[in-house]
C-alpha positions in Angstrom: 151.3 -139.5 -74.8 153.9 -137.2 -76.4 156.8 -137.9 -78.6 160.3 -137.8 -77.1 161.7 -134.3 -77.1 158.2 -132.7 -77.4 156.8 -130.9 -74.3 153.6 -132.2 -72.8 150.6 -130.0 -72.7 151.1 -129.0 -69.1 154.9 -128.4 -69.4 156.2 -124.9 -69.9 158.4 -124.2 -72.9 161.5 -122.1 -72.6 162.3 -119.3 -74.9 161.1 -115.8 -75.6 157.7 -114.8 -74.4 154.9 -114.7 -76.9 154.5 -111.4 -78.9 152.6 -108.7 -76.9 153.2 -110.3 -73.5 156.2 -108.3 -72.5 155.7 -105.7 -69.8 158.3 -103.4 -71.2 156.5 -103.0 -74.6 154.1 -100.4 -75.8 151.3 -99.2 -73.6 147.9 -100.4 -74.8 145.4 -97.9 -76.1 145.3 -95.4 -78.9 148.5 -93.5 -79.9 149.1 -90.2 -78.2 150.3 -87.1 -80.1 153.7 -85.6 -79.4 154.1 -82.3 -77.6 154.3 -80.4 -80.9 150.7 -81.6 -81.7 149.3 -80.8 -78.3 147.3 -77.7 -77.5 149.2 -74.9 -75.9 147.1 -75.3 -72.7 148.5 -78.9 -72.4 152.1 -77.8 -72.8 152.4 -77.9 -76.6 154.3 -75.3 -78.6 153.3 -74.1 -82.0 155.8 -73.7 -84.8 155.5 -70.0 -84.8 156.0 -69.6 -81.1 159.5 -68.7 -80.0 161.7 -70.8 -77.7 161.0 -68.5 -74.8 157.2 -68.8 -75.3 156.7 -65.3 -76.6 153.4 -64.9 -78.5 153.6 -65.4 -82.2 153.5 -62.5 -84.6 150.1 -62.4 -86.4 150.3 -63.4 -90.0 148.4 -61.5 -92.7 146.1 -63.9 -94.6 146.9 -62.1 -97.9 150.6 -62.8 -97.3 150.0 -66.5 -96.7 147.8 -66.8 -99.8 150.4 -65.0 -101.9 153.2 -67.2 -100.6 151.4 -70.4 -101.1 150.2 -69.3 -104.6 153.7 -68.5 -105.7 155.0 -71.8 -104.4 152.3 -73.7 -106.3 153.1 -71.7 -109.5 156.7 -72.9 -109.1 155.6 -76.5 -108.6 153.4 -76.3 -111.7 156.2 -74.9 -113.8 158.5 -77.7 -112.7 155.9 -80.2 -113.6 155.4 -78.7 -117.0 159.1 -78.5 -117.7 159.6 -82.2 -116.8 156.7 -83.2 -119.1 156.0 -86.9 -119.2 159.6 -87.8 -118.2 160.2 -89.1 -114.7 162.8 -86.7 -113.2 163.9 -87.4 -109.6 165.5 -83.9 -109.3 162.3 -82.2 -110.4 160.2 -84.4 -108.1 162.6 -83.5 -105.1 162.2 -79.8 -105.9 158.4 -80.1 -106.1 158.4 -82.0 -102.8 160.5 -79.2 -101.2 158.1 -76.5 -102.5 155.0 -78.3 -101.4 156.5 -78.8 -97.9 157.2 -75.1 -97.7 153.6 -74.4 -98.7 152.3 -76.8 -96.1 154.5 -75.2 -93.4 153.2 -71.7 -94.3 149.6 -72.9 -94.1 150.1 -74.9 -90.9 151.8 -71.9 -89.2 149.0 -69.6 -90.3 146.4 -72.0 -89.0 148.2 -72.3 -85.6 148.2 -68.5 -85.3 144.5 -68.4 -86.0 143.4 -71.4 -83.9 146.0 -72.2 -81.3 144.2 -75.3 -79.9 
């Protein structure tokens, strides 16, 4: 026998459905990459590809290497100038430079291997 106000085992409780039981929630399975990460053959678009889909301009590996090397030199000089102090401005500038280096490398890789 149950206490007054408590539902019996066979009674349905009202309220929101249990977590994960909603039919409008995420689809089960592994996450799927967005179109920017899909191969060109599957409808993806690379960062170096134009809006109209014109082919990317080939990038010289030496140019990419020089660009990334210069960005890393700037990052290192900012680190040395900051010393042991924690400087948010210097950290933000280093982050910006490292993101630019990453973008240069990613674009070059997409041009070489457009999977």
